[in-house]
N, C-alpha and C positions, 0 to 999 in steps of 0.2 A: 655471522650476523651482528648487528650493532649491540653493544652492551650499554645500558644506562646506569647512572650512578645515583645513589640516594644516601644522604647523611643520617646516621641514626646515633642515638645516645642511650646509655644504659639507664634503667630506672629501678629504683629499690622498692617503692611502694606498690602494692597490688590491691585489687578490690575496687568497689564502685566509688568510694570517696576519693581515692588516689586517681582514678581515671577522670573523675569530674574535674579535679584540680588541673590535670594536664590539659584537658580540653579547653578550660577557661584561659590557659596560657598558650592557646593556639597550637597545641601539639596533639598527636594522635597515639594512643597506646598500641603497641605492636609487640609480636612475639616472633622469635626465629627459632626454628626447630629443623632437625635433619637426621639422617641416618647415623652420623658419627658424632653428633654433638648434643649436649643437653639443652633443653628449651631455655631461651634467654629472653628476658623481658626488656623491651626497648621502647623508645619514644621517637616519634618522626614529626618534624615541623609540618603543620598542615599546608601552608602555601607552597612549600617544596614538593610535597606529595601530589597536590592538585596539579602543579605544573608537569610533573612527571606522568601523570595519567593522561593529560592532553597530548603529550609527545608520543606516548605509547599507542593511544587511540584504538584500544581493544585488541592489539596484536599480541601474540606470545613472545615475550622478550626475557632476557636475563638481566638482573639488576645487581650491580656491584655495590655492596653496602660498605660505607666508610664510617667506622666506629670513631668515637672521640679519642680512643686510646691509640689510634693510628692503624690498627689491624683492619683487614678487609675480609669480606666473605661473598661468594657468589650465590645468588639466590633467584627465586621467581615468586610472583604474587600467587599464593595459594588461595586466599579468601579475603574479601573486603566487606566489612559490615558497615551498614549505614543506617541512620535513623529514618523510619518510614515517613515521619511527619516533617522533621526539619531538614532531612536529606544530609545532615552532617555525617562525617566519617567517624565512626565509633571505635573500630578496632581493625587491625591489619594482621593477617597471618602470612609470614614469609617462610619459604622452604629452601634450606640450604642445599646446594649441589656441588659435586666435585667435577672438574673438567674431564677426568678420565673414567667416570662412572656413569652408566645410563641412568636416566631419571624418568619418572612417570608424570605426565602433565596433561591437562585438558586444554585443547586448542580449538578456537573458534573456526566454524566453517564460513566459506566465502563463496557465494554463488557467482558464477561467470557464464556470460553468453545469454541468448534469448531463446527460450524453449519454443520448439516447433509446436507444441500443443497449445501454447499461449498465443503465439503469433498467427497461427493458421487455423486452429481448431476452436479457439475461444476458451480454452481452459484456464484454470487458475493454478499457480505455482504455490506449494506449501512446503515449508521447511520443517521436517520432523526432528532433525537433530542439529541444535545450534552450536554444539560443541562436541568434540570427539577425544577419546582418551588414547594417547600414544605413548611409546617408550622410545627414547633416543639419547644420544650423547648430547651434552649441551651445545656442541659446535653444529650439530645437524638439526636443531630446533627450527621448524618452519614457523613463519609469522602467522600463518593461518593454513587451513586445509582448503584448497581450491576444489570446487565441484562444478564441472562444466555440464550445463543442462541443454545445450544446443539441440541435441537430437531426441530430447524427451518429448514423448507424445502423450495426449490425454489417456489416462488409465495406466501410464507407466510410472516406474519409480527407479531411483538410484539407491543401491545398498552399499554398506561399508565395503563388502567384498569386490565391488565394481569400481572403486575409486582408483584414480591414477596413483601408481606406486611412487613414493618419495624415497630417495636414497637415504639410507641410515634410519628410517622411520618405520616403526612397527605399530599397526593398528590393534588396539586391545579390545575394542567393542566387537560384539557378535557380527559376523560376516553378513548375516541376513537382516541386520537392523537397517531400517529405512532412514536415509538421510534427507532426501527431497523427493517429492512426487507432484505429479500433475493430474489435477481432478477436474471433473465437469463443473461448470457453473451451477449454482443452486437453481432448483426448478422454478422459484419465484422470479429470478432474474430472466430465465428463458421465457416464461409466460408473459412477463411484462413487455419484452421485446416483440413477441408475436402479437400481442394485443395492440401495441402501438403501430404496427406495420399496416399500411392501407391494403385492403383486398381488391384486386383488380376485377372490374365488372359488377361490383356490389352496388345495389340500388341505394340512392340517397335516403337518409332518414327523414321521416315527415317532420317538418318544422325546422330542419337544419338550414343553416345559411348556405346559399348557392356557392359553388366553387368559384374561384376567381375568373373573371372573363365571361361567366354565364349570365345571360340576361334574366333579370328578375321579372316575374309575371306582373301585369299592370294591376293595380288595386281595383276592386269591383266598384263600379260607379264613378270612376275617375273621369273627369271631363277631358275631351280632346282639346289639344292646343289649336289656336287659330292658325289656319293655313295647312292643317293636316287633312287636306281634300282627299288624298289617296286613301288615307285610313278610313275616312267616313263614307266614301263612295262604295257601292256594292261591286263585287268582283265581276269581271267580264263574263257575260252569259247568264247573269243572274237577273234577267229582265222581269221574270215573274215575280221575283221578290220585290223589285222596285215598283212595278205597275200596281194600280189598285185592283182589288179583287173583282172578279166578274159580277156584273149586275149591281154593284155598289153605286150609290148616288154620289155625284161630285159634291165636294164640300160647298156649302152656300157661302156667297161672298160676305164679307163682314159688313155689318150695318153701317151704312154711310159711305161705303166704298164705291167708287165708279166702276161701271161695268167694263170688262175688257173689250178692246176693239177687235173686231174680226178682220 
């Protein structure tokens, strides 16, 4: 695997005041410790460290420290402290390792594939363990732990003991620890989907707008347009409705109107 380089310098002062002076000078206080060495106080140039983090991009990597005295040391990032408000880097913990000795390190999990439960069953994928603890030689250090979820169904889970074996790597977490699981969507989401779906054969709600293409009823008392003779004429066979009632006197002619010719 690729080894990155970082230039470090020794620092004499410790404490809050000394750390503040370093940060004002665009440097980050750091400490290097390991199994065979005493803790050593160091300082790292902030721009160089930010650049290194962008190159690493969350992967587990080895870092070769280049001291101002010319000596080197192999290490990995143990912990990074940041200000929760300003997001500035406050302190760096580096763990020294030896090429011929196994080391214990936390490695990020990486999800691969599309879960069957998400794609077909509408489930939701949840990651329970974002990092896993492993033991290996520096040369066998994986950049991340791959977790393939392609066959994972709703209600199922992948545990540490079910992960694909990596040559030279020993998983230290409990074998029954859940790494990723697929769960059913919340009841609220299911209810919302059901409520939004139209029910086949359901009667229209009173006062609701008619569906597209449906003819709206004519307003009561609306006048018929000129030429709508068919609409005004009575239906065929409704002679009784058109004729005057039996025994009824014909309407008298209007005053001044000429009598109709026989």
